[in-house]
N, C-alpha and C positions, 0 to 999 in steps of 0.2 A: 431513450435508455434506460434498461433499469437493471443495479448490480446491486447484486448481493454479496456480502465479504464473510467471510466463514475462519473457522481455524484458530483460532482463540484459546484461550487455557488459560490454567495455574502451571508454570514451570519453577525450577529453580534456575540461579544464577550459573551461567554458564552452560544450559541447556539450548538447544534448539528447537524453534520450531516453522512450520510455514504457514500463509495465510493464504487462502485464494479469494479471486473477488470474480463471479461469475456471469456475465453477459446475458439478459434476451433478447437484447436486439441489434439490428441483424447487420445493424452501424459501425460492431462494434473493433473491426479491423480497420476502420479505418479513424480510430479516433485513438488520439494523446491519451497515456492514462497516468494515475498517478496513487503513490500512497500519504497517508495524512495521517497524524495521531494528536490525541487530545489528553492529558494527563490532568487529572480534578484541579480545578482550579486557575489550570493554566489555558493560553488560548492554544488553538490546532496550528499542528506546524508541520512544514513539509516532510516527508522522510525520501521520497524515492518516483524516482520519473522515466515513462518509458515512451517513446514516438509510435505510431505504428506498427513499422516496420521494426522495431525493436532498435534500431539504428541509433539512436540517438539514448542515454542511461545516464543519470545524474542522480547521487543522494548527496542526501547532509552530512555537514562532517563527523553528527556523530553517527552514524553509523557506517561511515565509509571501510569498506574490509569486512563487515559484520554479516552485513544484508546485503543480501541478491536480488534484483526485481527481474522479472521477466514475464512474458506472455504467450502463451499459445492461440492463433487468432481464429485456426479449424475448431478448438474446442471453448472459443468465445468468455476467454479463463485470463486470468492475470493474477502473478503469482508473486509474492517476497518471505525467501526464503531467509531465517531470521537467526544463525550463530550468535553462539558468546551472549548470551542473554544477560543483559547486568536488570538489577533494581528499576536503574532511569530509564528503562524502555518500556517501564509500566502505562499505560495507558490504552484509550480506547481506538484503534485502529481505522480506518474509513480509509474505501479506496473515489477515485473520483475519475471523470471522464471529459473529454471534451475535443472538438475538432482544433482543427489545424493543430500546431507544434507543441511540444507538451512545457508547461508551466510550470513553477516552485510557489505561485501563488492563489492562496485557498482563494479568493472570488474570483479568478478566472475559470474555473472549474464550474459545469453547468449541471452534472448531473454525481449523484452521493449514492454509497450503499449507506447500510444503517450501521454500521459498523460494528467491531468485535471485539471483546476486550482479551486485552493480551497482561498479568499479569504476572512478574519476577520474583520471587522472594530469594532473600539474599543467606 
């Protein structure tokens, strides 16, 4: 499974942004997916996860109520709608995939996209 994240950019606090994660593999629809982010000098952290069917969705407390994860299996694409962005959301955002149930743990994902930079100015 090859993943490619896109949609990052420079925005102001309070703005919205939508990230996409496109997969070239035929197994995308059977994989659980997740979004993670890594700020400079910090470890990569969990943002959101979604099961293959969309039946399981989960968010980090820091983004709950502001971010929405979704997927379109027909398009082999996952999304992260980010609203009310804050400067502390600034990071490189990565999408990841794994077979089985979705996870919050970085090391449990086998497939990773290259990351897309999100910068939120105050």
